N, C-alpha and C positions, 0 to 999 in steps of 0.2 A: 878384791874380785879380779880375776884374770881377764885379760883383753879378749880371750876367746869367748868367755861367757857373756861379756858385754856385747860382743858382735852378734851373738845368737839372740840375745834379748832385743837388740835393735832391729834385727831382721824380722823377728816375730811381730814387733810393733808395726813395722812397715807393712807386713802382710795383712795384719788385722785392719789397718787404715785403708789399704787398697780394697779389701773386700767390703768394708763398710761404705766406702765411696761408691762402689758399684751398686750396692743395695739401695743407697739413698738417691743416686742420680739416674739409675736405669729407667724408672717409670717416666721421668721427664724426657729422657732421650728417646725412649720408645714412642711416647705420646707425640713428640715433635716430629719423629720420622713418619708416624702414622698420619699426622695432620698434613705433612708435606705431600704424602702419597695421595691423600684425599684431594688436596688442592690441585695436584697435578692431574688427577682424574677429572675434576670439575673443569679444569682449563681446557680439556679436550672436547668438551661439549660446545658445539658451534652454535652461537647465538646471533650471528650476523653473516649476511652474504651481500651481493651487489644490489639486491632489490628489497631486502628485508632485514630489520634489526628488532629483536624482541628484548625488551628491557625489564618486563615484569610479567609473570613471576620469574624469579631466578631459579636455577636448577635445584631441585630437592627442597624447595620452599613448601612449608605446610600451608595449603591454600584453603580459603573459606568457600562457602557456597551461598551466593554467587562469588565468582572469582573475577578480579579485574585483570585484564590482559592489555598490556600497553607496549608500544614500540613505534617504529617508523617504517614506512613502506613506499615503494614506487611501483604499484601494481596497476594494471589496466583498469581505467575508470575508478581507481581508488578502492576497489573491492578487496577486502581482506577476509579470507576464509579461516574459520576456527573449528577445530574438532577436539573434543576431550574424550579420552579413553582410559579405562582402568587397565591393570596389568594383564588381565585375562583377554584383552582385546575388545571387550564390550564397549560400544560407543555410548557415552553418557550424554553427549550434546554435540550438535552440529549447527553452526550458525555463521554469520558474517557481520562485519562492521565496515565502516568507511573511514578512510584516511582523509586528511584535510587537503589533499591534492595528489597529483601524479604527473608523470611524463618527464619532468626535468630534474627531479631531486627526490630525496627521501622526505616524506611528510608524516607527521605524527598521527597516531590513532590510539584510542583508549576506550574500552567498553567493558561492561560487566556481563558475565555469562553464567546462567544457572545450569546445573547439570543433575542428572539422575543419581541416586545413591550408588556408590561404587561397591564392587564385590571384592576389592583388594585394597590394601593400604597405600599402594603406589600406583601411579598412572602417568599419563603423558598428555601434554597440550601440544597440538599440532597447529601451526600457523602457516598458511601457504596461499598461493595464487592459483585460481582456476584458469587454465589457458584459454584465451579468447578464440584460439584456433580450433582446438579439439576437446576442450574441457578437462584435459589432464592436469593433475596436480603438479605444480612446479615451484621452484624457489622455496621449498619447505624447510622450516625449522621445527625441531621437536624438542620440547622442554620436559624433562622428567620432574614430576612433582609428587608431593605427599598429600593425601586427602585428609584435611583437618576434621571432616565430619564422618570419617570411616569408623565404624564400630563393629567389633566382632560380635555377631549375633549368637549369644549363648542360649537364647531361647528357641533352639531348634533341636529336633530329635531325628534320629535315623530310623527309618522303617523299611519294611520289605513289601513290595507289591508282587503278587503272584500271577504270572501269565503262562499261557501254554507254550511249551517249547517243542517245536515240530521235530527238531533233530533228536530230542530225547524220545519223542513219541514213536519215531521210526525205528528205534532200537528194540521196542517191545510192543505192548498193546497201545495203539494210538489213542484209545479212549481212557487210559489209566490216569488216575490222579497223580501218579508219579511223574508224569510229563508236565505237570504244573509246577513251575520252579520260580524262585525269587529273583527279583532285581531290586537293587537298593535305591532308596530315595531319601531326601532330607526335607522335612516339613516344619513349619512353625509349631511351637509348643502351645497347645490350646487345651481347653477343658473337654474337647470332643475329638480325641485323636482317632478313634475308630471310624467315626463318620468322615473325618478328613482323609483318612487313608483309603476308605472305600470310594469316596468321591473322586479321589485322584486316580484310583484304579479304573474307574468307569470312563475316564477321559481317554484311556488307551494310548498314552503317549510313550512310545518306545524310542530309544536312541538308535542311530544307525548301527552302532556297534552291537547293540542287543539284537537287532534284526538279523545281522550277519551271524550271530551266535545261534540263530534258530528260533528266537522268540517271535510270536505273532499273537494277535488278539482281534476279536470282532468288536471289542469296545472302541468307541462309543456306539451304543445301540440307539437308534432314533426313537424318541419318546420314552426312553427308559431312564429313570432317575431314582435316587435314594430320597425318601421322604422323612425318615426318622429312625432312631435306634433306641433300644431300651435294654439295659443289662440288669438281670435280677437272678441271684443265686446261681451264677455261672452260666445262665442261659441268655444269649444275646438274640433279641428279636430285631431283625432288620425289616423295615417296611419300605416297599418299592412302589413305583408307579410305572406301569408298562402299557402306555396308551396304544402302541402299535402292535402289541403282542409279539415282540421281537425275541422273547426269551425261550420260545418253544422251537421245535424243529428236529426232533429225534433225540433218543436217549443219550447218545454219545455227545452231541453238541450241548444239550441242556446240562448234562453232568459236568462237563468241563467248565462251562460258564459258572455253574454253581461252585465248583471247587476253587476257582480263582478268587471268588468273593469270600468263601468260607476260610480258606487258608490265610488270606489277608487279614481277616477279622480275628482269627484265633491266635495271632502272634501277640496280642495284647493281654496283659495280666488280668486275670479274673474271667476271661472268656473261655469257657470249657466246651460249650455247645452253641451252635448257630442254627436259627430257624428263620424262615422268610415269610413275609406276609405281603400280599395275599397268597393263598395256598396254591394258586394256579401258575405262579411264576416258576420258570425253569422246569416245566413239565414237558415230557415228550409230545 
């Protein structure tokens, strides 16, 4: 065998060994770099200042409910304020505890805090002092955490609520049902989705954005409520109570109120037609 062939074979073996080494060791190298990056990120989270040190929970710890918050502080009259929020900004708990001293050193504190169910898997624990001068928050430390009790609620359904849209009404006939448009909501899945949707509609809760888009409603109406519902052969009978006779007041108004409820009810499978009881509700 010539030296040239031997050289080629040797080069191929080296190349194969090199590639195999990269394939074998790359996951470990990547994982190590990723871990180093994560450690660097965690090291940038400030857990101590001149007046406060938070030792538990640690950043991104999965916390229980209640959660124990511990550390050391040197706050006025030893008052340590605590706030727990989820990632949406919703405040789940606000409270305080006392350290074992103040004025001349950092003193330990430790207490358990219960919080409301979070609406996101991540959140924040804020520990701070309320200024004795003006009540402003100061010397704050924020610890990102994971909620151990967070659960994605798969038992929810998306529905539409139909409200009058004034902007749409101004484009054509203001009394037309075409001006009754949908807004989306999410409700818990139950055995009575039609009643749940209508009851939510009757609360008349519109967001600021929806109001800016032209939606408005007269709901809730004083003394007006849904008493029951019955679906048979495609006909949905909704029974109401109108103690103050608030559903009358002209054919345009009564028709639009009727349409809001009817359209909301008809979105559900099996509902082909809607009638109301007693017969005098939503009459001009």
